[in-house]
MDAnalysis code that builds the backbone (N, CA, C; Angstrom):
import MDAnalysis as mda
import numpy as np

u = mda.Universe.empty(324, n_residues=108, atom_resindex=np.repeat(np.arange(108), 3), trajectory=True)
u.add_TopologyAttr("name", ["N", "CA", "C"] * 108)
u.add_TopologyAttr("resid", np.arange(1, 109))
u.add_TopologyAttr("resname", ["UNK", "UNK", "UNK", "UNK", "UNK", "UNK", "UNK", "UNK", "UNK", "UNK", "UNK", "UNK", "UNK", "UNK", "UNK", "UNK", "UNK", "UNK", "UNK", "UNK", "UNK", "UNK", "UNK", "UNK", "UNK", "UNK", "UNK", "UNK", "UNK", "UNK", "UNK", "UNK", "UNK", "UNK", "UNK", "UNK", "UNK", "UNK", "UNK", "UNK", "UNK", "UNK", "UNK", "UNK", "UNK", "UNK", "UNK", "UNK", "UNK", "UNK", "UNK", "UNK", "UNK", "UNK", "UNK", "UNK", "UNK", "UNK", "UNK", "UNK", "UNK", "UNK", "UNK", "UNK", "UNK", "UNK", "UNK", "UNK", "UNK", "UNK", "UNK", "UNK", "UNK", "UNK", "UNK", "UNK", "UNK", "UNK", "UNK", "UNK", "UNK", "UNK", "UNK", "UNK", "UNK", "UNK", "UNK", "UNK", "UNK", "UNK", "UNK", "UNK", "UNK", "UNK", "UNK", "UNK", "UNK", "UNK", "UNK", "UNK", "UNK", "UNK", "UNK", "UNK", "UNK", "UNK", "UNK", "UNK"])
u.atoms.positions = np.array([
    [38.367, -4.494, -38.293],
    [37.590, -5.392, -37.487],
    [36.527, -6.061, -38.357],
    [36.313, -7.325, -38.094],
    [35.310, -8.044, -38.876],
    [33.916, -7.766, -38.301],
    [32.884, -7.924, -39.085],
    [31.519, -7.676, -38.596],
    [31.146, -8.576, -37.419],
    [31.716, -9.747, -37.313],
    [31.433, -10.640, -36.183],
    [31.907, -10.049, -34.870],
    [33.106, -9.457, -34.864],
    [33.637, -8.842, -33.643],
    [32.832, -7.617, -33.233],
    [32.385, -6.854, -34.180],
    [31.587, -5.662, -33.874],
    [30.290, -6.073, -33.171],
    [29.646, -7.108, -33.662],
    [28.394, -7.534, -33.035],
    [28.643, -8.106, -31.639],
    [29.757, -8.799, -31.429],
    [30.081, -9.330, -30.100],
    [30.359, -8.193, -29.124],
    [31.118, -7.186, -29.545],
    [31.397, -6.028, -28.678],
    [30.114, -5.282, -28.356],
    [29.256, -5.122, -29.357],
    [27.976, -4.452, -29.130],
    [27.131, -5.228, -28.124],
    [27.098, -6.549, -28.209],
    [26.340, -7.381, -27.285],
    [26.887, -7.273, -25.864],
    [28.206, -7.270, -25.713],
    [28.819, -7.145, -24.382],
    [28.483, -5.783, -23.772],
    [28.562, -4.715, -24.568],
    [28.205, -3.388, -24.067],
    [26.730, -3.325, -23.665],
    [25.887, -3.939, -24.457],
    [24.460, -3.949, -24.160],
    [24.181, -4.678, -22.854],
    [24.829, -5.817, -22.645],
    [24.658, -6.559, -21.400],
    [25.227, -5.806, -20.198],
    [26.273, -5.024, -20.412],
    [26.864, -4.241, -19.322],
    [25.934, -3.112, -18.900],
    [25.100, -2.637, -19.799],
    [24.189, -1.543, -19.481],
    [22.888, -2.004, -18.822],
    [22.604, -3.283, -18.816],
    [21.358, -3.791, -18.247],
    [21.195, -3.412, -16.770],
    [22.198, -3.595, -15.891],
    [22.008, -3.202, -14.487],
    [21.697, -1.711, -14.328],
    [22.317, -0.873, -15.122],
    [22.040, 0.561, -15.034],
    [20.612, 0.865, -15.486],
    [20.150, 0.169, -16.504],
    [18.786, 0.372, -16.981],
    [17.767, -0.082, -15.943],
    [18.038, -1.190, -15.276],
    [17.129, -1.682, -14.240],
    [17.078, -0.697, -13.082],
    [18.217, -0.188, -12.660],
    [18.265, 0.783, -11.565],
    [17.498, 2.054, -11.947],
    [17.672, 2.510, -13.187],
    [16.969, 3.695, -13.647],
    [15.462, 3.464, -13.628],
    [15.025, 2.285, -14.079],
    [13.596, 1.977, -14.077],
    [13.042, 1.915, -12.651],
    [13.791, 1.365, -11.721],
    [13.344, 1.305, -10.338],
    [13.140, 2.705, -9.768],
    [14.096, 3.598, -10.020],
    [13.948, 4.972, -9.537],
    [12.785, 5.668, -10.216],
    [12.628, 5.427, -11.498],
    [11.573, 6.079, -12.274],
    [10.195, 5.637, -11.788],
    [10.024, 4.359, -11.536],
    [8.736, 3.852, -11.080],
    [8.459, 4.233, -9.637],
    [9.493, 4.314, -8.806],
    [9.311, 4.675, -7.406],
    [9.058, 6.166, -7.233],
    [9.358, 6.974, -8.230],
    [9.163, 8.417, -8.115],
    [7.695, 8.772, -8.013],
    [6.809, 7.962, -8.575],
    [5.380, 8.246, -8.519],
    [4.759, 7.924, -7.178],
    [5.456, 7.183, -6.325],
    [4.941, 6.787, -5.027],
    [5.686, 7.554, -3.949],
    [4.958, 8.323, -3.155],
    [5.618, 9.049, -2.075],
    [5.882, 8.095, -0.913],
    [6.927, 8.347, -0.125],
    [7.289, 7.423, 0.950],
    [6.182, 7.228, 1.975],
    [5.371, 8.244, 2.226],
    [4.306, 8.123, 3.207],
    [3.103, 7.355, 2.704],
    [3.016, 7.121, 1.407],
    [1.836, 6.461, 0.864],
    [2.005, 4.957, 0.721],
    [3.109, 4.429, 1.182],
    [3.304, 2.994, 1.098],
    [2.359, 2.329, 2.093],
    [1.541, 1.423, 1.601],
    [0.542, 0.763, 2.424],
    [1.019, -0.653, 2.709],
    [1.154, -0.946, 3.980],
    [1.601, -2.274, 4.371],
    [0.392, -3.157, 4.613],
    [0.523, -4.408, 4.249],
    [-0.527, -5.369, 4.545],
    [0.082, -6.484, 5.380],
    [-0.780, -7.110, 6.166],
    [-0.294, -8.151, 7.068],
    [-1.340, -9.243, 7.140],
    [-0.913, -10.482, 6.954],
    [-1.820, -11.608, 7.102],
    [-1.911, -11.927, 8.589],
    [-3.108, -11.816, 9.147],
    [-3.314, -12.075, 10.567],
    [-3.476, -13.568, 10.796],
    [-4.306, -14.211, 9.968],
    [-4.492, -15.652, 10.102],
    [-4.973, -16.230, 8.778],
    [-4.795, -17.529, 8.628],
    [-5.278, -18.246, 7.457],
    [-5.745, -19.617, 7.919],
    [-6.934, -19.995, 7.472],
    [-7.522, -21.254, 7.887],
    [-7.992, -22.009, 6.654],
    [-7.507, -23.227, 6.473],
    [-7.938, -24.052, 5.343],
    [-9.272, -24.689, 5.701],
    [-10.268, -24.503, 4.837],
    [-11.582, -25.103, 5.064],
    [-11.909, -26.163, 4.015],
    [-11.014, -26.381, 3.097],
    [-11.182, -27.383, 2.054],
    [-9.878, -27.533, 1.301],
    [-9.855, -28.398, 0.276],
    [-8.606, -28.608, -0.450],
    [-8.064, -27.354, -1.125],
    [-8.940, -26.517, -1.648],
    [-8.500, -25.292, -2.313],
    [-9.266, -24.073, -1.796],
    [-9.792, -24.155, -0.589],
    [-10.545, -23.049, 0.001],
    [-9.908, -22.649, 1.329],
    [-9.754, -21.343, 1.493],
    [-9.168, -20.802, 2.724],
    [-9.969, -19.598, 3.170],
    [-9.980, -19.374, 4.469],
    [-10.483, -18.132, 5.037],
    [-9.261, -17.407, 5.577],
    [-8.994, -16.216, 5.047],
    [-7.787, -15.470, 5.380],
    [-8.193, -14.133, 5.984],
    [-7.567, -13.769, 7.087],
    [-7.790, -12.466, 7.713],
    [-6.550, -11.619, 7.480],
    [-6.739, -10.439, 6.882],
    [-5.623, -9.545, 6.586],
    [-5.929, -8.155, 7.112],
    [-4.874, -7.424, 7.428],
    [-4.974, -6.006, 7.777],
    [-4.298, -5.222, 6.673],
    [-4.977, -4.202, 6.175],
    [-4.439, -3.375, 5.104],
    [-4.674, -1.909, 5.440],
    [-3.899, -1.044, 4.781],
    [-4.079, 0.392, 4.940],
    [-2.979, 1.034, 5.750],
    [-3.013, 2.355, 5.733],
    [-2.058, 3.144, 6.502],
    [-2.357, 2.981, 7.990],
    [-1.377, 3.229, 8.869],
    [-1.607, 3.043, 10.311],
    [-2.785, 3.860, 10.847],
    [-3.067, 5.001, 10.254],
    [-4.167, 5.841, 10.741],
    [-5.531, 5.307, 10.324],
    [-5.568, 4.459, 9.321],
    [-6.851, 3.975, 8.811],
    [-6.779, 2.488, 8.445],
    [-6.320, 1.671, 9.389],
    [-6.204, 0.235, 9.156],
    [-7.589, -0.390, 9.029],
    [-7.698, -1.360, 8.143],
    [-8.931, -2.101, 7.930],
    [-8.598, -3.581, 8.013],
    [-9.430, -4.330, 8.708],
    [-9.261, -5.777, 8.781],
    [-10.297, -6.412, 7.860],
    [-9.812, -7.274, 6.954],
    [-10.670, -7.947, 5.990],
    [-10.641, -9.445, 6.245],
    [-11.814, -10.059, 6.214],
    [-11.902, -11.517, 6.244],
    [-12.263, -11.932, 4.831],
    [-11.372, -12.708, 4.199],
    [-11.520, -13.057, 2.795],
    [-11.724, -14.555, 2.630],
    [-12.634, -14.907, 1.752],
    [-12.785, -16.286, 1.333],
    [-11.975, -16.473, 0.059],
    [-11.007, -17.359, 0.081],
    [-10.092, -17.524, -1.043],
    [-10.255, -18.924, -1.620],
    [-10.564, -18.986, -2.921],
    [-10.621, -20.252, -3.637],
    [-9.638, -20.180, -4.795],
    [-9.553, -21.256, -5.564],
    [-8.656, -21.266, -6.716],
    [-9.143, -20.298, -7.796],
    [-10.444, -20.017, -7.820],
    [-10.990, -19.165, -8.866],
    [-11.238, -17.721, -8.438],
    [-11.444, -17.464, -7.144],
    [-11.840, -16.109, -6.755],
    [-11.456, -15.802, -5.314],
    [-11.566, -14.518, -4.998],
    [-11.386, -14.018, -3.634],
    [-12.633, -13.199, -3.313],
    [-13.298, -13.518, -2.205],
    [-14.525, -12.837, -1.820],
    [-14.335, -12.212, -0.442],
    [-14.750, -10.956, -0.303],
    [-14.685, -10.291, 0.997],
    [-15.882, -10.743, 1.820],
    [-15.617, -11.433, 2.929],
    [-16.681, -11.941, 3.783],
    [-17.073, -10.939, 4.861],
    [-16.090, -10.170, 5.333],
    [-16.356, -9.182, 6.389],
    [-15.278, -8.115, 6.349],
    [-15.645, -6.896, 6.731],
    [-14.698, -5.778, 6.783],
    [-14.963, -4.983, 8.049],
    [-13.891, -4.638, 8.765],
    [-14.048, -3.810, 9.966],
    [-12.871, -2.853, 10.074],
    [-13.155, -1.663, 10.564],
    [-12.107, -0.662, 10.781],
    [-11.434, -0.946, 12.110],
    [-10.130, -0.819, 12.133],
    [-9.373, -0.991, 13.372],
    [-9.183, 0.364, 14.027],
    [-9.097, 0.400, 15.343],
    [-8.858, 1.684, 16.006],
    [-7.478, 2.233, 15.653],
    [-7.379, 3.542, 15.599],
    [-6.106, 4.188, 15.294],
    [-5.164, 4.052, 16.485],
    [-3.851, 4.202, 16.264],
    [-2.910, 4.135, 17.397],
    [-3.226, 5.169, 18.478],
    [-3.695, 6.349, 18.088],
    [-4.038, 7.375, 19.079],
    [-5.228, 6.927, 19.919],
    [-6.230, 6.317, 19.303],
    [-7.400, 5.836, 20.040],
    [-7.009, 4.703, 20.985],
    [-6.094, 3.842, 20.553],
    [-5.627, 2.771, 21.437],
    [-4.907, 3.331, 22.655],
    [-4.085, 4.360, 22.436],
    [-3.368, 4.974, 23.560],
    [-4.346, 5.599, 24.542],
    [-5.378, 6.269, 24.025],
    [-6.389, 6.867, 24.907],
    [-7.155, 5.808, 25.684],
    [-7.498, 4.703, 25.037],
    [-8.241, 3.656, 25.747],
    [-7.369, 3.007, 26.816],
    [-6.066, 2.847, 26.546],
    [-5.170, 2.290, 27.567],
    [-5.054, 3.230, 28.756],
    [-5.006, 4.545, 28.476],
    [-4.937, 5.517, 29.568],
    [-6.203, 5.492, 30.396],
    [-7.369, 5.392, 29.744],
    [-8.623, 5.400, 30.481],
    [-8.785, 4.129, 31.306],
    [-8.324, 2.990, 30.782],
    [-8.374, 1.746, 31.538],
    [-7.423, 1.827, 32.729],
    [-6.232, 2.368, 32.508],
    [-5.272, 2.502, 33.611],
    [-5.813, 3.463, 34.670],
    [-6.481, 4.523, 34.248],
    [-7.061, 5.458, 35.203],
    [-8.197, 4.835, 35.981],
    [-9.005, 4.029, 35.318],
    [-10.133, 3.372, 35.997],
    [-9.626, 2.337, 36.980],
    [-8.594, 1.600, 36.614],
    [-8.039, 0.578, 37.504],
    [-7.333, 1.260, 38.666],
    [-6.554, 2.294, 38.391],
    [-5.830, 2.994, 39.447],
    [-6.776, 3.742, 40.377],
    [-7.863, 4.300, 39.827],
    [-8.822, 5.047, 40.636],
    [-9.634, 4.143, 41.533],
    [-9.845, 2.906, 41.136],
    [-10.665, 1.995, 41.922],
    [-9.887, 1.369, 43.072],
    [-8.599, 1.482, 43.100],
    [-7.796, 0.845, 44.139],
    [-7.642, 1.696, 45.379],
    [-7.946, 2.970, 45.321],
    [-7.727, 3.822, 46.489],
    [-8.836, 3.787, 47.459],
])
């Protein structure tokens, strides 16, 4: 075999291994993150106040400790304008029960 063919075969083998290497890296990097620690974020609203300025409201954090952030976003920076904790799902369920009890109790 000529040296040209050896280098072509080596290149083809190397390219064939790329998908396996990417999959291995994905598993390796995901191993450090436990499934319960994935934090979802959600953009609640976005309002343009200028050509490159926006006020964006986002919710971040685990469901038990959600935080709502109001952010001022420009081309150069992001500034936190306000932060508030959201009630937990358990607290929301309790408040719905208490409202339903108050409404149901007042009708009799």
